[in-house]
Phi, psi and omega in degrees: 000161181276142177283128179279123186274018184226159178255337181212157180226162177230131179274110182289332178293315179296323178296316178297323178296319181293334182280346180050062185286346180081015179280159181296323178208185183246026177290156183301317182295326178290317179293323178297316179296322180298320182266003178073032179257131182273138174260123180276318182222083181305139178073004171275132187303314182293315181295321178299319179295319180294319179295316179300319179297325181286325181277346182294321183298307178294331178294315179294324178296318178295320179298320179295317181296324182266002180056046179271133179290127181286135181280069179274142178230135172287144177285114187284339178229139182276340180232143181239093191293320188221005178083355180269147177247146180280163178298326180297323181286343180269355181296139179300153182304318184295324179295314180294317183296323182291343180260355180286128175289139178268137182281356181246148178288140177293115182280358178109198186287146176288137179252116179307136182095346178249163181284163171288153180235136179305138182102344179298141180268125185240130176247156181242133174268174178283340185272070177225156180272325179279160177288152178297325180300314180296316182295320178298317179299319180293321179300309183293321181297330182276357181086015175270171181246129178270136176230142179269357182243154173247115179214192183293344179270354180283132183276322183198151177241132179274117184206127181274355178264117184293333180225069183293145179250010177197172174072197185294327177297318178294317179300319180298316180298321179295327183265356181080019178275129183292154177250147173226137173285158189295326180291320176296318179299314180297325177295321179291337181294343180281349181223052179283132180279140180298141182260176178273125179296136185297335179294336180293341182257006178270139178291136176276124181303133178292149179293145181290160180301333182302320184274344180286349180280347187246000000 
């Protein structure tokens, strides 16, 4: 297999989706027209690469202005033997994130007016302005725990609807779990309080009788 010469990649389609450009679709020709970039030979590999390079600059500038999280991914494998991907690698980000163990103990429910604490379990409703992918990445990067369920262990639910009548926002209201709109949540991510490492709550194995003799 060929050696991959990179450590991380960025999905430009996902970035364009996060920017909510208002385009009909996210095809290269549509994005090129949106940014005023001319295609000389559509669907030609070299021309497509050149066009992508030209639209990347204004796209990144817009992301910076809107404080949009870049969809960077670490390259999970250094060698790509046959071009095929496993079913595990095709799993959506949210499915994988919901199964990731958090290294911090869940400190409980979020209290409005106080900061977020590492280990808090965060769920996402459908009523948000940012993409779920961006929010999940921000959640994990901050040391919080993403959950796909709303229950008594959920610390907060991100929902832009103050009085939702369905979905995860409604479930949160029924359980007394607080709601945060996504922009307020992103603002709180800049001052997340450090959590208690889960290893601190694990029992240390007692020394065996063999060593107590010495």
